[in-house]
N, C-alpha and C positions, 0 to 999 in steps of 0.2 A: 520538542522533536528533541530531545533525545533520547524517546524512546525510536521515534520514524530509523535513527543513524542507529541504533542501536542490530532494529530488522531487514538494516535495507545491510551493510556490511562492507566494508570496504571495501572488498577483496578484485577491484579489477571485472568480475565477471558481471556478461551482459544475459540478466535478467526477459525472462517468458510470463506472458500474461499469470499462468500459473500458480509463477515460482511467488509475482506479485500477490497473487490472492490469493497465500500460501500464508506466505509471513505476514501479510496485513490478516487472514483471517486467525491465525493462529495467535496473536497481542490479540484479536477479539476476544475470542474466547478465555482467555486464556488470560484476560483482564489484565495485562500491563496497558490498552490502549482504557477508561472510565467513558463513564457515556459522558454524552455532553461537549467533547473533544473535540476540535478541528485536525483533521489531517491537515498539512502543506496542501498545497493546490498541486493540482496536476501536469502542471511545469513542473514546480520543482522536484520530482516521485520522479513525472519522466526522467528528470536532472541527475539524481539519485544512483535508478536503477540504470542509470543508460540507455533507455528506449523511446520510442516515440512517443509522447502525449497520448496517439490513437487507443498504443497499445498499453498506456496506464488506463485510458477511458476503459475501452471496456473491463481490466483488472477493476475498477470501480463498478463497474457496472454490473457483471456476477454477483460481487458481496451484495452491492443496493437492493436486484433480485436474490436470495437471500436473506432481508431483510436483518445483515448485518451490519448497514452503514443507511444513512440520511441522504440524500442527495438535492 
């Protein structure tokens, strides 16, 4: 959970789908998120990024399509 707080930032900024993809991808590729680590639920990510759950769902789907996460 601590890693996720670091990647979401607390700047008050509203993130877009691609911003979420880039942030999560950087941490996955950079090995800051170990294999098998569960990401927070869609609702929690939506709250942290200040976006709709649909936006988070799209971001996670992009990562799944690229085989960076399993859903």
